[in-house]
PDBQT receptor file of N, H, CA, C and O in Angstrom, charges set to zero:
ATOM      1  N   UNK A   1      92.885   8.023 -73.267  1.00  0.00    +0.000 N 
ATOM      2  CA  UNK A   1      92.483   6.759 -72.694  1.00  0.00    +0.000 C 
ATOM      3  C   UNK A   1      91.008   6.489 -72.990  1.00  0.00    +0.000 C 
ATOM      4  O   UNK A   1      90.604   5.360 -73.270  1.00  0.00    +0.000 OA
ATOM      5  N   UNK A   2      90.231   7.549 -72.920  1.00  0.00    +0.000 N 
ATOM      6  H   UNK A   2      90.559   8.466 -72.693  1.00  0.00    +0.000 HD
ATOM      7  CA  UNK A   2      88.801   7.397 -73.127  1.00  0.00    +0.000 C 
ATOM      8  C   UNK A   2      88.514   6.850 -74.514  1.00  0.00    +0.000 C 
ATOM      9  O   UNK A   2      87.829   5.836 -74.644  1.00  0.00    +0.000 OA
ATOM     10  N   UNK A   3      89.013   7.487 -75.532  1.00  0.00    +0.000 N 
ATOM     11  H   UNK A   3      89.570   8.311 -75.426  1.00  0.00    +0.000 HD
ATOM     12  CA  UNK A   3      88.685   7.086 -76.898  1.00  0.00    +0.000 C 
ATOM     13  C   UNK A   3      89.632   6.027 -77.451  1.00  0.00    +0.000 C 
ATOM     14  O   UNK A   3      89.195   5.091 -78.120  1.00  0.00    +0.000 OA
ATOM     15  N   UNK A   4      90.912   6.170 -77.178  1.00  0.00    +0.000 N 
ATOM     16  H   UNK A   4      91.267   6.931 -76.635  1.00  0.00    +0.000 HD
ATOM     17  CA  UNK A   4      91.897   5.244 -77.759  1.00  0.00    +0.000 C 
ATOM     18  C   UNK A   4      91.762   3.830 -77.205  1.00  0.00    +0.000 C 
ATOM     19  O   UNK A   4      91.899   2.852 -77.939  1.00  0.00    +0.000 OA
ATOM     20  N   UNK A   5      91.493   3.730 -75.914  1.00  0.00    +0.000 N 
ATOM     21  H   UNK A   5      91.381   4.525 -75.317  1.00  0.00    +0.000 HD
ATOM     22  CA  UNK A   5      91.462   2.421 -75.270  1.00  0.00    +0.000 C 
ATOM     23  C   UNK A   5      90.084   2.029 -74.752  1.00  0.00    +0.000 C 
ATOM     24  O   UNK A   5      89.949   1.039 -74.032  1.00  0.00    +0.000 OA
ATOM     25  N   UNK A   6      89.066   2.795 -75.110  1.00  0.00    +0.000 N 
ATOM     26  H   UNK A   6      89.175   3.599 -75.695  1.00  0.00    +0.000 HD
ATOM     27  CA  UNK A   6      87.696   2.509 -74.679  1.00  0.00    +0.000 C 
ATOM     28  C   UNK A   6      87.614   2.374 -73.154  1.00  0.00    +0.000 C 
ATOM     29  O   UNK A   6      87.074   1.402 -72.626  1.00  0.00    +0.000 OA
ATOM     30  N   UNK A   7      88.171   3.386 -72.461  1.00  0.00    +0.000 N 
ATOM     31  H   UNK A   7      88.610   4.175 -72.891  1.00  0.00    +0.000 HD
ATOM     32  CA  UNK A   7      88.211   3.359 -71.004  1.00  0.00    +0.000 C 
ATOM     33  C   UNK A   7      87.431   4.544 -70.431  1.00  0.00    +0.000 C 
ATOM     34  O   UNK A   7      87.955   5.306 -69.620  1.00  0.00    +0.000 OA
ATOM     35  N   UNK A   8      86.194   4.689 -70.853  1.00  0.00    +0.000 N 
ATOM     36  H   UNK A   8      85.768   4.069 -71.513  1.00  0.00    +0.000 HD
ATOM     37  CA  UNK A   8      85.411   5.849 -70.445  1.00  0.00    +0.000 C 
ATOM     38  C   UNK A   8      85.180   5.883 -68.932  1.00  0.00    +0.000 C 
ATOM     39  O   UNK A   8      85.256   6.953 -68.329  1.00  0.00    +0.000 OA
ATOM     40  N   UNK A   9      84.904   4.754 -68.317  1.00  0.00    +0.000 N 
ATOM     41  H   UNK A   9      84.842   3.885 -68.806  1.00  0.00    +0.000 HD
ATOM     42  CA  UNK A   9      84.647   4.756 -66.874  1.00  0.00    +0.000 C 
ATOM     43  C   UNK A   9      85.875   5.219 -66.099  1.00  0.00    +0.000 C 
ATOM     44  O   UNK A   9      85.755   6.003 -65.157  1.00  0.00    +0.000 OA
ATOM     45  N   UNK A  10      87.050   4.743 -66.486  1.00  0.00    +0.000 N 
ATOM     46  H   UNK A  10      87.148   4.106 -67.251  1.00  0.00    +0.000 HD
ATOM     47  CA  UNK A  10      88.276   5.176 -65.818  1.00  0.00    +0.000 C 
ATOM     48  C   UNK A  10      88.535   6.658 -66.072  1.00  0.00    +0.000 C 
ATOM     49  O   UNK A  10      88.928   7.387 -65.161  1.00  0.00    +0.000 OA
ATOM     50  N   UNK A  11      88.318   7.102 -67.300  1.00  0.00    +0.000 N 
ATOM     51  H   UNK A  11      87.999   6.510 -68.041  1.00  0.00    +0.000 HD
ATOM     52  CA  UNK A  11      88.509   8.515 -67.641  1.00  0.00    +0.000 C 
ATOM     53  C   UNK A  11      87.551   9.389 -66.826  1.00  0.00    +0.000 C 
ATOM     54  O   UNK A  11      87.942  10.461 -66.365  1.00  0.00    +0.000 OA
ATOM     55  N   UNK A  12      86.317   8.950 -66.644  1.00  0.00    +0.000 N 
ATOM     56  H   UNK A  12      85.999   8.079 -67.018  1.00  0.00    +0.000 HD
ATOM     57  CA  UNK A  12      85.354   9.703 -65.831  1.00  0.00    +0.000 C 
ATOM     58  C   UNK A  12      85.837   9.783 -64.387  1.00  0.00    +0.000 C 
ATOM     59  O   UNK A  12      85.775  10.841 -63.761  1.00  0.00    +0.000 OA
ATOM     60  N   UNK A  13      86.313   8.664 -63.869  1.00  0.00    +0.000 N 
ATOM     61  H   UNK A  13      86.363   7.804 -64.377  1.00  0.00    +0.000 HD
ATOM     62  CA  UNK A  13      86.822   8.642 -62.492  1.00  0.00    +0.000 C 
ATOM     63  C   UNK A  13      87.961   9.643 -62.336  1.00  0.00    +0.000 C 
ATOM     64  O   UNK A  13      87.942  10.466 -61.421  1.00  0.00    +0.000 OA
ATOM     65  N   UNK A  14      88.960   9.579 -63.227  1.00  0.00    +0.000 N 
ATOM     66  H   UNK A  14      88.976   8.911 -63.970  1.00  0.00    +0.000 HD
ATOM     67  CA  UNK A  14      90.123  10.456 -63.127  1.00  0.00    +0.000 C 
ATOM     68  C   UNK A  14      89.732  11.927 -63.322  1.00  0.00    +0.000 C 
ATOM     69  O   UNK A  14      90.199  12.793 -62.582  1.00  0.00    +0.000 OA
ATOM     70  N   UNK A  15      88.904  12.202 -64.283  1.00  0.00    +0.000 N 
ATOM     71  H   UNK A  15      88.525  11.499 -64.884  1.00  0.00    +0.000 HD
ATOM     72  CA  UNK A  15      88.498  13.582 -64.558  1.00  0.00    +0.000 C 
ATOM     73  C   UNK A  15      87.787  14.188 -63.353  1.00  0.00    +0.000 C 
ATOM     74  O   UNK A  15      88.008  15.351 -63.015  1.00  0.00    +0.000 OA
ATOM     75  N   UNK A  16      86.952  13.414 -62.722  1.00  0.00    +0.000 N 
ATOM     76  H   UNK A  16      86.773  12.469 -62.996  1.00  0.00    +0.000 HD
ATOM     77  CA  UNK A  16      86.163  13.931 -61.606  1.00  0.00    +0.000 C 
ATOM     78  C   UNK A  16      86.936  13.995 -60.292  1.00  0.00    +0.000 C 
ATOM     79  O   UNK A  16      86.401  14.453 -59.283  1.00  0.00    +0.000 OA
ATOM     80  N   UNK A  17      88.183  13.544 -60.294  1.00  0.00    +0.000 N 
ATOM     81  H   UNK A  17      88.618  13.172 -61.114  1.00  0.00    +0.000 HD
ATOM     82  CA  UNK A  17      89.008  13.694 -59.097  1.00  0.00    +0.000 C 
ATOM     83  C   UNK A  17      89.918  14.909 -59.174  1.00  0.00    +0.000 C 
ATOM     84  O   UNK A  17      90.694  15.158 -58.251  1.00  0.00    +0.000 OA
ATOM     85  N   UNK A  18      89.835  15.678 -60.273  1.00  0.00    +0.000 N 
ATOM     86  H   UNK A  18      89.206  15.476 -61.023  1.00  0.00    +0.000 HD
ATOM     87  CA  UNK A  18      90.653  16.884 -60.407  1.00  0.00    +0.000 C 
ATOM     88  C   UNK A  18      90.290  17.903 -59.341  1.00  0.00    +0.000 C 
ATOM     89  O   UNK A  18      89.112  18.137 -59.070  1.00  0.00    +0.000 OA
ATOM     90  N   UNK A  19      91.298  18.503 -58.744  1.00  0.00    +0.000 N 
ATOM     91  H   UNK A  19      92.254  18.312 -58.964  1.00  0.00    +0.000 HD
ATOM     92  CA  UNK A  19      91.127  19.583 -57.779  1.00  0.00    +0.000 C 
ATOM     93  C   UNK A  19      92.247  20.585 -58.023  1.00  0.00    +0.000 C 
ATOM     94  O   UNK A  19      93.407  20.188 -58.129  1.00  0.00    +0.000 OA
ATOM     95  N   UNK A  20      91.930  21.869 -58.115  1.00  0.00    +0.000 N 
ATOM     96  H   UNK A  20      90.987  22.192 -58.030  1.00  0.00    +0.000 HD
ATOM     97  CA  UNK A  20      92.960  22.868 -58.428  1.00  0.00    +0.000 C 
ATOM     98  C   UNK A  20      94.160  22.867 -57.477  1.00  0.00    +0.000 C 
ATOM     99  O   UNK A  20      95.291  23.047 -57.927  1.00  0.00    +0.000 OA
ATOM    100  N   UNK A  21      93.942  22.672 -56.191  1.00  0.00    +0.000 N 
ATOM    101  H   UNK A  21      93.023  22.526 -55.826  1.00  0.00    +0.000 HD
ATOM    102  CA  UNK A  21      95.030  22.755 -55.208  1.00  0.00    +0.000 C 
ATOM    103  C   UNK A  21      95.508  21.398 -54.710  1.00  0.00    +0.000 C 
ATOM    104  O   UNK A  21      96.253  21.334 -53.732  1.00  0.00    +0.000 OA
ATOM    105  N   UNK A  22      95.102  20.331 -55.350  1.00  0.00    +0.000 N 
ATOM    106  H   UNK A  22      94.497  20.383 -56.144  1.00  0.00    +0.000 HD
ATOM    107  CA  UNK A  22      95.474  18.981 -54.924  1.00  0.00    +0.000 C 
ATOM    108  C   UNK A  22      96.914  18.674 -55.324  1.00  0.00    +0.000 C 
ATOM    109  O   UNK A  22      97.336  19.011 -56.430  1.00  0.00    +0.000 OA
ATOM    110  N   UNK A  23      97.661  18.042 -54.439  1.00  0.00    +0.000 N 
ATOM    111  H   UNK A  23      97.318  17.768 -53.540  1.00  0.00    +0.000 HD
ATOM    112  CA  UNK A  23      99.042  17.687 -54.770  1.00  0.00    +0.000 C 
ATOM    113  C   UNK A  23      99.126  16.388 -55.556  1.00  0.00    +0.000 C 
ATOM    114  O   UNK A  23     100.123  16.152 -56.239  1.00  0.00    +0.000 OA
ATOM    115  N   UNK A  24      98.109  15.543 -55.477  1.00  0.00    +0.000 N 
ATOM    116  H   UNK A  24      97.300  15.735 -54.922  1.00  0.00    +0.000 HD
ATOM    117  CA  UNK A  24      98.129  14.257 -56.177  1.00  0.00    +0.000 C 
ATOM    118  C   UNK A  24      97.561  14.349 -57.582  1.00  0.00    +0.000 C 
ATOM    119  O   UNK A  24      98.163  13.840 -58.528  1.00  0.00    +0.000 OA
ATOM    120  N   UNK A  25      96.409  14.993 -57.730  1.00  0.00    +0.000 N 
ATOM    121  H   UNK A  25      95.920  15.406 -56.961  1.00  0.00    +0.000 HD
ATOM    122  CA  UNK A  25      95.766  15.097 -59.045  1.00  0.00    +0.000 C 
ATOM    123  C   UNK A  25      95.340  16.552 -59.252  1.00  0.00    +0.000 C 
ATOM    124  O   UNK A  25      94.153  16.873 -59.181  1.00  0.00    +0.000 OA
ATOM    125  N   UNK A  26      96.321  17.433 -59.511  1.00  0.00    +0.000 N 
ATOM    126  H   UNK A  26      97.285  17.172 -59.568  1.00  0.00    +0.000 HD
ATOM    127  CA  UNK A  26      95.956  18.836 -59.716  1.00  0.00    +0.000 C 
ATOM    128  C   UNK A  26      95.353  19.059 -61.094  1.00  0.00    +0.000 C 
ATOM    129  O   UNK A  26      95.701  18.374 -62.056  1.00  0.00    +0.000 OA
ATOM    130  N   UNK A  27      94.463  20.006 -61.176  1.00  0.00    +0.000 N 
ATOM    131  H   UNK A  27      94.180  20.563 -60.394  1.00  0.00    +0.000 HD
ATOM    132  CA  UNK A  27      93.874  20.347 -62.468  1.00  0.00    +0.000 C 
ATOM    133  C   UNK A  27      92.539  21.024 -62.309  1.00  0.00    +0.000 C 
ATOM    134  O   UNK A  27      91.980  21.094 -61.215  1.00  0.00    +0.000 OA
ATOM    135  N   UNK A  28      92.043  21.515 -63.410  1.00  0.00    +0.000 N 
ATOM    136  H   UNK A  28      92.497  21.458 -64.298  1.00  0.00    +0.000 HD
ATOM    137  CA  UNK A  28      90.747  22.187 -63.442  1.00  0.00    +0.000 C 
ATOM    138  C   UNK A  28      89.853  21.513 -64.459  1.00  0.00    +0.000 C 
ATOM    139  O   UNK A  28      90.329  20.936 -65.437  1.00  0.00    +0.000 OA
ATOM    140  N   UNK A  29      88.565  21.588 -64.225  1.00  0.00    +0.000 N 
ATOM    141  H   UNK A  29      88.178  22.057 -63.431  1.00  0.00    +0.000 HD
ATOM    142  CA  UNK A  29      87.605  21.078 -65.198  1.00  0.00    +0.000 C 
ATOM    143  C   UNK A  29      87.591  21.986 -66.418  1.00  0.00    +0.000 C 
ATOM    144  O   UNK A  29      87.899  23.174 -66.319  1.00  0.00    +0.000 OA
ATOM    145  N   UNK A  30      87.242  21.438 -67.546  1.00  0.00    +0.000 N 
ATOM    146  H   UNK A  30      86.992  20.473 -67.626  1.00  0.00    +0.000 HD
ATOM    147  CA  UNK A  30      87.167  22.212 -68.793  1.00  0.00    +0.000 C 
ATOM    148  C   UNK A  30      85.814  22.900 -68.902  1.00  0.00    +0.000 C 
ATOM    149  O   UNK A  30      85.057  22.679 -69.848  1.00  0.00    +0.000 OA
ATOM    150  N   UNK A  31      85.528  23.741 -67.908  1.00  0.00    +0.000 N 
ATOM    151  H   UNK A  31      86.142  23.920 -67.140  1.00  0.00    +0.000 HD
ATOM    152  CA  UNK A  31      84.286  24.506 -67.938  1.00  0.00    +0.000 C 
ATOM    153  C   UNK A  31      84.415  25.584 -69.011  1.00  0.00    +0.000 C 
ATOM    154  O   UNK A  31      85.530  25.932 -69.398  1.00  0.00    +0.000 OA
ATOM    155  N   UNK A  32      83.312  26.110 -69.489  1.00  0.00    +0.000 N 
ATOM    156  H   UNK A  32      82.406  25.827 -69.175  1.00  0.00    +0.000 HD
ATOM    157  CA  UNK A  32      83.405  27.181 -70.490  1.00  0.00    +0.000 C 
ATOM    158  C   UNK A  32      84.271  28.358 -70.027  1.00  0.00    +0.000 C 
ATOM    159  O   UNK A  32      84.989  28.955 -70.829  1.00  0.00    +0.000 OA
ATOM    160  N   UNK A  33      84.204  28.689 -68.741  1.00  0.00    +0.000 N 
ATOM    161  H   UNK A  33      83.621  28.204 -68.089  1.00  0.00    +0.000 HD
ATOM    162  CA  UNK A  33      85.009  29.792 -68.207  1.00  0.00    +0.000 C 
ATOM    163  C   UNK A  33      86.500  29.468 -68.274  1.00  0.00    +0.000 C 
ATOM    164  O   UNK A  33      87.301  30.315 -68.671  1.00  0.00    +0.000 OA
ATOM    165  N   UNK A  34      86.877  28.254 -67.889  1.00  0.00    +0.000 N 
ATOM    166  H   UNK A  34      86.226  27.566 -67.566  1.00  0.00    +0.000 HD
ATOM    167  CA  UNK A  34      88.283  27.861 -67.919  1.00  0.00    +0.000 C 
ATOM    168  C   UNK A  34      88.801  27.749 -69.350  1.00  0.00    +0.000 C 
ATOM    169  O   UNK A  34      89.927  28.153 -69.639  1.00  0.00    +0.000 OA
ATOM    170  N   UNK A  35      87.998  27.211 -70.224  1.00  0.00    +0.000 N 
ATOM    171  H   UNK A  35      87.083  26.882 -69.989  1.00  0.00    +0.000 HD
ATOM    172  CA  UNK A  35      88.412  27.065 -71.624  1.00  0.00    +0.000 C 
ATOM    173  C   UNK A  35      88.593  28.437 -72.273  1.00  0.00    +0.000 C 
ATOM    174  O   UNK A  35      89.497  28.624 -73.088  1.00  0.00    +0.000 OA
ATOM    175  N   UNK A  36      87.751  29.380 -71.923  1.00  0.00    +0.000 N 
ATOM    176  H   UNK A  36      87.017  29.228 -71.262  1.00  0.00    +0.000 HD
ATOM    177  CA  UNK A  36      87.849  30.719 -72.503  1.00  0.00    +0.000 C 
ATOM    178  C   UNK A  36      89.158  31.411 -72.117  1.00  0.00    +0.000 C 
ATOM    179  O   UNK A  36      89.622  32.289 -72.844  1.00  0.00    +0.000 OA
ATOM    180  N   UNK A  37      89.757  31.032 -70.991  1.00  0.00    +0.000 N 
ATOM    181  H   UNK A  37      89.380  30.318 -70.400  1.00  0.00    +0.000 HD
ATOM    182  CA  UNK A  37      91.004  31.649 -70.538  1.00  0.00    +0.000 C 
ATOM    183  C   UNK A  37      92.252  31.048 -71.182  1.00  0.00    +0.000 C 
ATOM    184  O   UNK A  37      93.355  31.533 -70.932  1.00  0.00    +0.000 OA
ATOM    185  N   UNK A  38      92.112  30.029 -71.987  1.00  0.00    +0.000 N 
ATOM    186  H   UNK A  38      91.215  29.635 -72.190  1.00  0.00    +0.000 HD
ATOM    187  CA  UNK A  38      93.270  29.375 -72.600  1.00  0.00    +0.000 C 
ATOM    188  C   UNK A  38      93.889  30.280 -73.661  1.00  0.00    +0.000 C 
ATOM    189  O   UNK A  38      93.197  30.822 -74.522  1.00  0.00    +0.000 OA
ATOM    190  N   UNK A  39      95.199  30.428 -73.576  1.00  0.00    +0.000 N 
ATOM    191  H   UNK A  39      95.761  29.988 -72.876  1.00  0.00    +0.000 HD
ATOM    192  CA  UNK A  39      95.941  31.183 -74.576  1.00  0.00    +0.000 C 
ATOM    193  C   UNK A  39      96.231  30.246 -75.745  1.00  0.00    +0.000 C 
ATOM    194  O   UNK A  39      96.999  29.295 -75.604  1.00  0.00    +0.000 OA
ATOM    195  N   UNK A  40      95.631  30.507 -76.876  1.00  0.00    +0.000 N 
ATOM    196  H   UNK A  40      95.007  31.280 -76.991  1.00  0.00    +0.000 HD
ATOM    197  CA  UNK A  40      95.762  29.633 -78.041  1.00  0.00    +0.000 C 
ATOM    198  C   UNK A  40      96.993  29.949 -78.893  1.00  0.00    +0.000 C 
ATOM    199  O   UNK A  40      97.188  29.330 -79.939  1.00  0.00    +0.000 OA
ATOM    200  N   UNK A  41      97.821  30.897 -78.468  1.00  0.00    +0.000 N 
ATOM    201  H   UNK A  41      97.663  31.400 -77.618  1.00  0.00    +0.000 HD
ATOM    202  CA  UNK A  41      98.993  31.286 -79.247  1.00  0.00    +0.000 C 
ATOM    203  C   UNK A  41      99.983  30.139 -79.472  1.00  0.00    +0.000 C 
ATOM    204  O   UNK A  41     100.642  30.088 -80.510  1.00  0.00    +0.000 OA
ATOM    205  N   UNK A  42     100.092  29.228 -78.515  1.00  0.00    +0.000 N 
ATOM    206  H   UNK A  42      99.557  29.270 -77.671  1.00  0.00    +0.000 HD
ATOM    207  CA  UNK A  42     101.073  28.141 -78.626  1.00  0.00    +0.000 C 
ATOM    208  C   UNK A  42     100.471  26.828 -79.106  1.00  0.00    +0.000 C 
ATOM    209  O   UNK A  42     101.174  25.821 -79.202  1.00  0.00    +0.000 OA
ATOM    210  N   UNK A  43      99.187  26.829 -79.405  1.00  0.00    +0.000 N 
ATOM    211  H   UNK A  43      98.616  27.646 -79.327  1.00  0.00    +0.000 HD
ATOM    212  CA  UNK A  43      98.524  25.629 -79.908  1.00  0.00    +0.000 C 
ATOM    213  C   UNK A  43      98.734  25.567 -81.427  1.00  0.00    +0.000 C 
ATOM    214  O   UNK A  43      98.439  26.533 -82.130  1.00  0.00    +0.000 OA
ATOM    215  N   UNK A  44      99.239  24.445 -81.933  1.00  0.00    +0.000 N 
ATOM    216  H   UNK A  44      99.479  23.660 -81.362  1.00  0.00    +0.000 HD
ATOM    217  CA  UNK A  44      99.467  24.349 -83.380  1.00  0.00    +0.000 C 
ATOM    218  C   UNK A  44      98.179  24.548 -84.182  1.00  0.00    +0.000 C 
ATOM    219  O   UNK A  44      97.089  24.184 -83.741  1.00  0.00    +0.000 OA
ATOM    220  N   UNK A  45      98.336  25.130 -85.361  1.00  0.00    +0.000 N 
ATOM    221  H   UNK A  45      99.221  25.425 -85.719  1.00  0.00    +0.000 HD
ATOM    222  CA  UNK A  45      97.192  25.318 -86.257  1.00  0.00    +0.000 C 
ATOM    223  C   UNK A  45      96.557  23.974 -86.576  1.00  0.00    +0.000 C 
ATOM    224  O   UNK A  45      97.249  22.966 -86.723  1.00  0.00    +0.000 OA
ATOM    225  N   UNK A  46      95.250  23.970 -86.680  1.00  0.00    +0.000 N 
ATOM    226  H   UNK A  46      94.688  24.789 -86.561  1.00  0.00    +0.000 HD
ATOM    227  CA  UNK A  46      94.540  22.753 -87.039  1.00  0.00    +0.000 C 
ATOM    228  C   UNK A  46      94.175  21.868 -85.860  1.00  0.00    +0.000 C 
ATOM    229  O   UNK A  46      93.523  20.841 -86.047  1.00  0.00    +0.000 OA
ATOM    230  N   UNK A  47      94.580  22.239 -84.647  1.00  0.00    +0.000 N 
ATOM    231  H   UNK A  47      95.110  23.073 -84.495  1.00  0.00    +0.000 HD
ATOM    232  CA  UNK A  47      94.223  21.476 -83.447  1.00  0.00    +0.000 C 
ATOM    233  C   UNK A  47      93.037  22.189 -82.801  1.00  0.00    +0.000 C 
ATOM    234  O   UNK A  47      93.195  23.293 -82.279  1.00  0.00    +0.000 OA
ATOM    235  N   UNK A  48      91.865  21.583 -82.827  1.00  0.00    +0.000 N 
ATOM    236  H   UNK A  48      91.737  20.686 -83.251  1.00  0.00    +0.000 HD
ATOM    237  CA  UNK A  48      90.682  22.234 -82.233  1.00  0.00    +0.000 C 
ATOM    238  C   UNK A  48      90.626  22.021 -80.714  1.00  0.00    +0.000 C 
ATOM    239  O   UNK A  48      89.706  21.388 -80.199  1.00  0.00    +0.000 OA
ATOM    240  N   UNK A  49      91.623  22.560 -80.014  1.00  0.00    +0.000 N 
ATOM    241  H   UNK A  49      92.371  23.075 -80.433  1.00  0.00    +0.000 HD
ATOM    242  CA  UNK A  49      91.778  22.296 -78.585  1.00  0.00    +0.000 C 
ATOM    243  C   UNK A  49      90.537  22.650 -77.775  1.00  0.00    +0.000 C 
ATOM    244  O   UNK A  49      90.083  21.850 -76.958  1.00  0.00    +0.000 OA
ATOM    245  N   UNK A  50      89.994  23.822 -77.990  1.00  0.00    +0.000 N 
ATOM    246  H   UNK A  50      90.363  24.473 -78.654  1.00  0.00    +0.000 HD
ATOM    247  CA  UNK A  50      88.833  24.239 -77.191  1.00  0.00    +0.000 C 
ATOM    248  C   UNK A  50      87.632  23.325 -77.436  1.00  0.00    +0.000 C 
ATOM    249  O   UNK A  50      86.906  22.989 -76.499  1.00  0.00    +0.000 OA
ATOM    250  N   UNK A  51      87.423  22.928 -78.674  1.00  0.00    +0.000 N 
ATOM    251  H   UNK A  51      88.012  23.200 -79.434  1.00  0.00    +0.000 HD
ATOM    252  CA  UNK A  51      86.325  22.014 -78.983  1.00  0.00    +0.000 C 
ATOM    253  C   UNK A  51      86.557  20.648 -78.329  1.00  0.00    +0.000 C 
ATOM    254  O   UNK A  51      85.621  20.021 -77.832  1.00  0.00    +0.000 OA
ATOM    255  N   UNK A  52      87.807  20.198 -78.334  1.00  0.00    +0.000 N 
ATOM    256  H   UNK A  52      88.568  20.707 -78.737  1.00  0.00    +0.000 HD
ATOM    257  CA  UNK A  52      88.141  18.912 -77.716  1.00  0.00    +0.000 C 
ATOM    258  C   UNK A  52      87.906  18.961 -76.208  1.00  0.00    +0.000 C 
ATOM    259  O   UNK A  52      87.405  18.002 -75.621  1.00  0.00    +0.000 OA
ATOM    260  N   UNK A  53      88.268  20.076 -75.587  1.00  0.00    +0.000 N 
ATOM    261  H   UNK A  53      88.674  20.856 -76.064  1.00  0.00    +0.000 HD
ATOM    262  CA  UNK A  53      88.055  20.215 -74.151  1.00  0.00    +0.000 C 
ATOM    263  C   UNK A  53      86.570  20.273 -73.806  1.00  0.00    +0.000 C 
ATOM    264  O   UNK A  53      86.142  19.685 -72.812  1.00  0.00    +0.000 OA
ATOM    265  N   UNK A  54      85.781  20.976 -74.616  1.00  0.00    +0.000 N 
ATOM    266  H   UNK A  54      86.128  21.454 -75.423  1.00  0.00    +0.000 HD
ATOM    267  CA  UNK A  54      84.333  21.015 -74.391  1.00  0.00    +0.000 C 
ATOM    268  C   UNK A  54      83.747  19.599 -74.494  1.00  0.00    +0.000 C 
ATOM    269  O   UNK A  54      82.916  19.207 -73.675  1.00  0.00    +0.000 OA
ATOM    270  N   UNK A  55      84.178  18.849 -75.491  1.00  0.00    +0.000 N 
ATOM    271  H   UNK A  55      84.852  19.168 -76.157  1.00  0.00    +0.000 HD
ATOM    272  CA  UNK A  55      83.698  17.476 -75.670  1.00  0.00    +0.000 C 
ATOM    273  C   UNK A  55      84.073  16.606 -74.471  1.00  0.00    +0.000 C 
ATOM    274  O   UNK A  55      83.265  15.811 -73.991  1.00  0.00    +0.000 OA
ATOM    275  N   UNK A  56      85.296  16.763 -73.999  1.00  0.00    +0.000 N 
ATOM    276  H   UNK A  56      85.953  17.409 -74.389  1.00  0.00    +0.000 HD
ATOM    277  CA  UNK A  56      85.768  15.987 -72.852  1.00  0.00    +0.000 C 
ATOM    278  C   UNK A  56      84.941  16.289 -71.616  1.00  0.00    +0.000 C 
ATOM    279  O   UNK A  56      84.496  15.371 -70.928  1.00  0.00    +0.000 OA
ATOM    280  N   UNK A  57      84.731  17.562 -71.329  1.00  0.00    +0.000 N 
ATOM    281  H   UNK A  57      85.092  18.308 -71.889  1.00  0.00    +0.000 HD
ATOM    282  CA  UNK A  57      83.964  17.946 -70.141  1.00  0.00    +0.000 C 
ATOM    283  C   UNK A  57      82.532  17.415 -70.220  1.00  0.00    +0.000 C 
ATOM    284  O   UNK A  57      81.998  16.894 -69.240  1.00  0.00    +0.000 OA
ATOM    285  N   UNK A  58      81.928  17.550 -71.379  1.00  0.00    +0.000 N 
ATOM    286  H   UNK A  58      82.361  17.973 -72.174  1.00  0.00    +0.000 HD
ATOM    287  CA  UNK A  58      80.546  17.081 -71.556  1.00  0.00    +0.000 C 
ATOM    288  C   UNK A  58      80.449  15.568 -71.355  1.00  0.00    +0.000 C 
ATOM    289  O   UNK A  58      79.479  15.084 -70.771  1.00  0.00    +0.000 OA
ATOM    290  N   UNK A  59      81.426  14.832 -71.824  1.00  0.00    +0.000 N 
ATOM    291  H   UNK A  59      82.214  15.225 -72.298  1.00  0.00    +0.000 HD
ATOM    292  CA  UNK A  59      81.393  13.376 -71.743  1.00  0.00    +0.000 C 
ATOM    293  C   UNK A  59      81.806  12.820 -70.379  1.00  0.00    +0.000 C 
ATOM    294  O   UNK A  59      81.326  11.762 -69.970  1.00  0.00    +0.000 OA
ATOM    295  N   UNK A  60      82.688  13.524 -69.677  1.00  0.00    +0.000 N 
ATOM    296  H   UNK A  60      83.078  14.384 -70.009  1.00  0.00    +0.000 HD
ATOM    297  CA  UNK A  60      83.268  12.932 -68.476  1.00  0.00    +0.000 C 
ATOM    298  C   UNK A  60      82.843  13.553 -67.144  1.00  0.00    +0.000 C 
ATOM    299  O   UNK A  60      82.944  12.903 -66.104  1.00  0.00    +0.000 OA
ATOM    300  N   UNK A  61      82.375  14.787 -67.162  1.00  0.00    +0.000 N 
ATOM    301  H   UNK A  61      82.293  15.316 -68.007  1.00  0.00    +0.000 HD
ATOM    302  CA  UNK A  61      82.056  15.449 -65.897  1.00  0.00    +0.000 C 
ATOM    303  C   UNK A  61      80.822  14.852 -65.240  1.00  0.00    +0.000 C 
ATOM    304  O   UNK A  61      79.806  14.609 -65.891  1.00  0.00    +0.000 OA
ATOM    305  N   UNK A  62      80.931  14.623 -63.944  1.00  0.00    +0.000 N 
ATOM    306  H   UNK A  62      81.757  14.820 -63.415  1.00  0.00    +0.000 HD
ATOM    307  CA  UNK A  62      79.830  14.091 -63.164  1.00  0.00    +0.000 C 
ATOM    308  C   UNK A  62      79.585  15.080 -62.023  1.00  0.00    +0.000 C 
ATOM    309  O   UNK A  62      80.448  15.252 -61.162  1.00  0.00    +0.000 OA
ATOM    310  N   UNK A  63      78.438  15.720 -62.009  1.00  0.00    +0.000 N 
ATOM    311  H   UNK A  63      77.738  15.580 -62.709  1.00  0.00    +0.000 HD
ATOM    312  CA  UNK A  63      78.134  16.766 -61.035  1.00  0.00    +0.000 C 
ATOM    313  C   UNK A  63      77.565  16.211 -59.737  1.00  0.00    +0.000 C 
ATOM    314  O   UNK A  63      76.783  16.896 -59.077  1.00  0.00    +0.000 OA
ATOM    315  N   UNK A  64      77.924  15.018 -59.358  1.00  0.00    +0.000 N 
ATOM    316  H   UNK A  64      78.559  14.462 -59.894  1.00  0.00    +0.000 HD
ATOM    317  CA  UNK A  64      77.358  14.410 -58.154  1.00  0.00    +0.000 C 
ATOM    318  C   UNK A  64      78.264  14.571 -56.930  1.00  0.00    +0.000 C 
ATOM    319  O   UNK A  64      78.077  13.870 -55.935  1.00  0.00    +0.000 OA
ATOM    320  N   UNK A  65      79.232  15.475 -56.985  1.00  0.00    +0.000 N 
ATOM    321  H   UNK A  65      79.384  16.045 -57.793  1.00  0.00    +0.000 HD
ATOM    322  CA  UNK A  65      80.139  15.664 -55.836  1.00  0.00    +0.000 C 
ATOM    323  C   UNK A  65      79.442  16.326 -54.688  1.00  0.00    +0.000 C 
ATOM    324  O   UNK A  65      80.054  16.559 -53.645  1.00  0.00    +0.000 OA
TER     325      UNK A  65
């Protein structure tokens, strides 16, 4: 949504509402620690998933909580 539809503000809002134990918007931030734990065995070759997640976190995370 952020890049395809130029919806950075909405993407920032959604990303910053992630909570690990939330029933509505569960998820974790793409912190370096979380990204390092990703098992890349099932990720297709040529997909730079970890780099994409780092880019997403850098662009969307707002530390004002």
